[in-house]
C-alpha positions as CSV (number, residue, x, y, z in Angstrom):
1,M,78.9,177.8,87.5
2,R,77.0,176.4,84.6
3,T,73.6,175.1,85.3
4,R,71.3,172.2,84.4
5,T,67.7,171.3,85.1
6,I,66.1,168.8,87.5
7,G,62.4,168.8,86.8
8,S,61.4,172.4,86.8
9,T,64.3,173.6,88.9
10,T,67.6,175.0,87.7
11,V,70.6,173.8,89.6
12,S,74.4,173.9,89.3
13,A,75.9,171.5,86.8
14,I,77.9,169.9,89.7
15,G,76.2,168.9,92.9
16,L,77.4,167.8,96.3
17,G,76.9,164.4,97.8
18,G,76.6,164.5,101.5
19,M,77.1,160.8,102.5
20,P,80.9,161.0,103.3
21,M,80.1,163.5,106.0
22,S,77.9,161.2,108.0
23,I,79.0,157.5,107.6
24,E,82.2,155.6,108.5
25,G,85.2,157.8,108.6
26,R,83.2,161.0,108.8
27,P,84.9,164.2,109.9
28,D,83.9,166.4,112.8
29,E,80.9,168.6,112.3
30,E,83.0,171.8,111.9
31,R,84.8,170.4,108.9
32,S,81.6,169.1,107.4
33,I,79.9,172.4,107.7
34,A,83.0,174.1,106.2
35,T,82.7,171.6,103.3
36,I,79.1,172.5,102.6
37,H,79.9,176.2,102.9
38,A,82.8,175.8,100.4
39,A,80.4,174.1,98.0
40,L,78.0,177.1,98.2
41,D,80.9,179.5,97.8
42,A,81.8,177.6,94.6
43,G,78.3,178.0,93.2
44,V,76.9,174.6,94.0
45,T,73.1,174.8,94.4
46,F,72.3,171.1,94.5
47,I,73.0,169.0,97.6
48,D,72.0,165.3,97.8
49,T,71.5,163.4,101.1
50,A,69.4,160.6,102.6
51,D,67.9,159.7,105.9
52,A,70.2,156.6,105.9
53,Y,73.4,158.6,105.8
54,H,74.3,158.1,109.4
55,L,76.5,155.8,111.5
56,Q,75.0,154.9,114.8
57,A,71.5,153.4,115.6
58,G,69.2,156.2,116.7
59,E,70.8,158.9,114.6
60,T,68.7,158.5,111.4
61,G,68.7,161.8,109.5
62,H,72.2,162.8,110.7
63,N,73.3,164.1,107.3
64,E,69.9,165.9,106.7
65,R,70.3,167.7,110.0
66,L,73.9,168.6,109.2
67,I,73.0,170.1,105.8
68,A,70.1,172.0,107.4
69,K,72.5,173.5,110.0
70,A,75.1,174.4,107.3
71,L,72.5,176.2,105.2
72,A,71.1,178.1,108.2
73,S,74.6,179.2,109.2
74,Y,75.8,180.2,105.8
75,G,76.3,184.0,105.3
76,G,74.9,184.2,101.8
77,D,71.5,183.6,100.1
78,T,70.5,179.9,100.0
79,S,67.0,180.3,98.7
80,D,68.0,178.7,95.3
81,V,69.6,175.6,96.8
82,L,67.8,172.4,96.0
83,V,68.2,169.7,98.7
84,A,67.4,166.2,97.6
85,T,66.9,163.4,100.1
86,K,65.9,159.7,99.9
87,G,64.0,157.1,101.8
88,G,63.6,153.3,101.7
89,H,67.2,152.4,102.7
90,L,68.0,151.9,106.3
91,R,71.0,151.4,108.6
92,P,70.3,149.5,111.8
93,G,73.6,150.7,113.2
94,D,75.6,147.5,112.9
95,G,77.3,148.6,109.6
96,S,74.7,146.9,107.4
97,W,72.2,148.4,105.0
98,T,68.6,147.1,104.9
99,L,65.5,147.9,102.8
100,D,62.0,148.9,103.4
101,G,60.1,150.1,100.4
102,S,56.7,149.8,101.9
103,P,54.4,152.8,101.3
104,A,53.8,153.1,105.1
105,H,57.6,153.4,105.7
106,L,58.2,155.8,102.9
107,R,55.4,158.1,104.2
108,E,56.9,158.0,107.7
109,A,60.4,158.5,106.4
110,A,59.4,161.5,104.4
111,E,57.7,163.1,107.4
112,A,60.9,162.5,109.4
113,S,63.0,164.0,106.7
114,L,60.8,167.1,106.6
115,K,61.6,167.6,110.3
116,A,65.3,166.9,109.9
117,L,65.6,169.4,107.0
118,G,63.5,171.9,108.7
119,T,61.2,172.5,105.8
120,D,57.5,172.3,104.9
121,A,58.2,170.5,101.6
122,I,61.1,168.5,100.4
123,G,62.6,169.8,97.1
124,L,63.3,166.4,95.6
125,Y,62.4,163.1,97.3
126,Q,63.8,159.9,95.9
127,F,63.0,156.3,96.5
128,H,66.4,155.1,97.6
129,R,66.6,151.5,96.4
130,P,64.1,148.9,95.1
131,D,62.8,146.5,97.8
132,P,62.3,143.0,96.4
133,A,59.6,142.4,99.1
134,V,57.5,145.2,97.8
135,P,56.0,145.7,94.3
136,Y,57.9,148.6,92.7
137,E,54.6,150.2,91.7
138,E,53.5,150.4,95.4
139,S,56.8,152.0,96.5
140,V,56.6,154.7,93.8
141,G,52.9,155.1,94.5
142,A,53.9,156.4,97.9
143,L,55.9,159.2,96.2
144,R,52.8,160.0,94.1
145,E,50.8,160.4,97.3
146,L,53.5,162.7,98.8
147,L,53.4,164.8,95.7
148,D,49.7,165.1,95.8
149,A,49.8,166.0,99.5
150,G,52.4,168.8,98.8
151,K,55.0,167.1,101.1
152,I,57.5,166.9,98.3
153,R,57.9,169.2,95.2
154,M,59.5,166.7,92.9
155,A,59.9,162.9,92.9
156,G,62.9,160.8,91.8
157,I,64.2,157.2,92.0
158,S,67.6,155.7,92.7
159,N,69.4,152.5,91.8
160,A,66.8,151.9,89.1
161,S,66.7,149.8,85.9
162,V,65.3,151.0,82.6
163,E,62.1,149.0,83.3
164,Q,61.8,150.6,86.7
165,I,62.2,154.1,85.2
166,D,59.3,153.4,82.9
167,I,57.2,152.0,85.8
168,A,57.9,155.2,87.8
169,R,57.0,157.4,84.9
170,R,53.7,155.6,84.5
171,V,52.8,155.6,88.2
172,L,53.9,159.2,88.9
173,G,52.2,160.5,85.7
174,E,53.4,162.2,82.6
175,G,56.4,164.5,83.3
176,S,56.4,163.8,87.0
177,L,59.6,161.7,87.3
178,A,62.2,164.4,87.8
179,S,65.4,162.4,88.2
180,V,67.1,159.0,88.3
181,Q,70.2,158.6,90.6
182,N,72.4,155.6,89.7
183,Q,76.0,154.7,90.3
184,F,78.1,155.7,87.4
185,S,81.8,156.3,87.1
186,P,84.9,155.5,85.1
187,A,85.1,152.2,87.0
188,F,81.3,151.5,87.1
189,R,79.5,151.9,83.8
190,S,76.7,149.4,84.0
191,S,74.1,152.2,84.1
192,E,74.9,153.5,80.6
193,D,71.6,152.2,79.4
194,E,69.7,154.1,82.1
195,L,71.7,157.3,81.3
196,R,70.8,157.0,77.6
197,H,67.2,156.3,78.5
198,C,67.0,159.4,80.7
199,A,68.7,161.5,78.1
200,G,66.1,160.5,75.5
201,L,63.3,161.4,77.9
202,G,64.8,164.6,79.3
203,I,65.0,163.2,82.8
204,A,67.9,164.3,85.0
205,F,70.5,161.6,85.5
206,L,72.4,161.9,88.8
207,P,75.6,159.8,89.0
208,W,76.4,158.8,92.5
209,S,79.9,158.0,93.4
210,P,81.0,159.6,90.1
211,L,84.7,159.5,91.1
212,G,84.7,155.8,91.8
213,G,88.0,154.3,90.6
214,I,90.0,157.4,91.3
215,G,92.4,157.1,94.3
216,R,92.7,159.7,97.0
217,A,95.7,161.3,95.2
218,G,93.8,161.4,92.0
219,Q,95.6,158.4,90.5
220,L,93.7,155.9,88.3
221,G,94.6,152.4,87.5
222,S,96.0,151.5,84.1
223,D,92.5,150.7,82.8
224,H,91.6,154.5,83.1
225,A,95.0,156.1,82.2
226,A,93.4,158.4,79.7
227,F,91.7,160.4,82.5
228,A,95.1,161.1,84.1
229,E,96.7,161.9,80.8
230,I,94.0,164.4,79.7
231,A,94.1,165.9,83.1
232,G,97.8,166.5,82.7
233,A,97.2,168.1,79.3
234,H,94.7,170.5,80.8
235,G,96.6,171.2,84.0
236,V,93.7,170.0,86.2
237,S,92.9,167.1,88.4
238,P,91.7,163.7,87.1
239,Q,88.5,164.3,89.2
240,Q,87.7,167.4,87.2
241,V,88.2,165.5,83.9
242,T,86.0,162.7,85.1
243,L,83.2,165.1,86.0
244,A,83.6,167.1,82.8
245,W,83.4,163.9,80.8
246,M,80.1,163.0,82.5
247,L,78.7,166.5,81.7
248,A,79.6,166.0,78.1
249,L,77.8,162.7,77.8
250,A,74.3,164.3,77.9
251,P,72.7,167.6,79.0
252,V,70.6,165.7,81.6
253,V,73.7,164.6,83.6
254,V,74.3,166.3,87.0
255,P,77.1,164.5,88.9
256,I,77.0,164.6,92.7
257,P,80.6,163.9,93.9
258,G,80.7,163.2,97.6
259,A,83.1,165.3,99.7
260,S,84.2,165.7,103.3
261,R,86.8,168.4,102.8
262,P,86.4,171.9,101.5
263,G,89.2,171.5,99.0
264,S,87.6,168.4,97.4
265,I,84.3,170.0,96.5
266,T,86.0,173.3,95.5
267,D,88.1,171.3,93.0
268,S,85.1,169.2,91.7
269,A,83.0,172.3,91.2
270,K,85.6,173.6,88.7
271,A,84.7,170.8,86.4
272,A,81.7,172.7,85.3
273,D,84.0,175.1,83.5
274,L,86.2,172.5,81.9
275,E,85.6,172.0,78.2
276,L,86.7,168.8,76.7
277,T,87.1,168.2,73.0
278,P,84.9,165.7,71.2
279,D,88.0,163.5,70.6
280,E,88.8,163.6,74.4
281,V,85.2,162.7,75.3
282,Q,85.3,159.8,72.9
283,R,88.7,158.6,74.2
284,L,87.4,158.7,77.8
285,S,84.2,156.9,76.9
286,N,86.3,154.1,75.3
287,N,88.9,154.0,78.1
């Protein structure tokens, strides 16, 4: 597995997004743990989660606890695995998503995540989504406090604009913003400006839902036919081509495809070894 860097930490070029294992349509725990173990077997050393990845009211931190259990039961060494979690997004249990970016909530959420993950310091803690009711500087300021207190080792932001990236850099201090996690995929490219901004600053850019637009069978609509055609030429899945394309866009990109089956993350992890030609990358970027 090729590697990339988040802050001061070296991670696998392809990560694992844990959300599908804990929200609507989630599999049983046995399959979820097998999925996480398959990721580790494939060389994945970066796992992304959030306290809001759960289904029912009263089970906040479901995905965090699931990942902690999978890591504890894995037969190999997991000391180099970076687990990233997030706070500031909530699920009341009625299917909706709400926001609370207040510093008080983020401090409480981080403490709860520490317990759920069973660790004394969170490897990467991310402000999940801007809350219009709270000044952005105040929300990010809570992450600064958590860094100073040693509760988290690195700080990141998610669903952020270029302006918010710069605010976070200023509030956290020079070099202290480790990552930006935004939606980015063949079907959703509105974060291209943020990706370029991160690339210029050397900040890790973590595309969430990177396989958006690809069907379960790996089929893309006519708007993205080039992904399927190039996949056929290489004898690989369109998912692998999609992730390899993202890796080729900038050395700061670390895609985190979600998975709930061992076969899915095993296939995605192989994208780290897929080399696309410059012409292929350009064609996909224009597709």
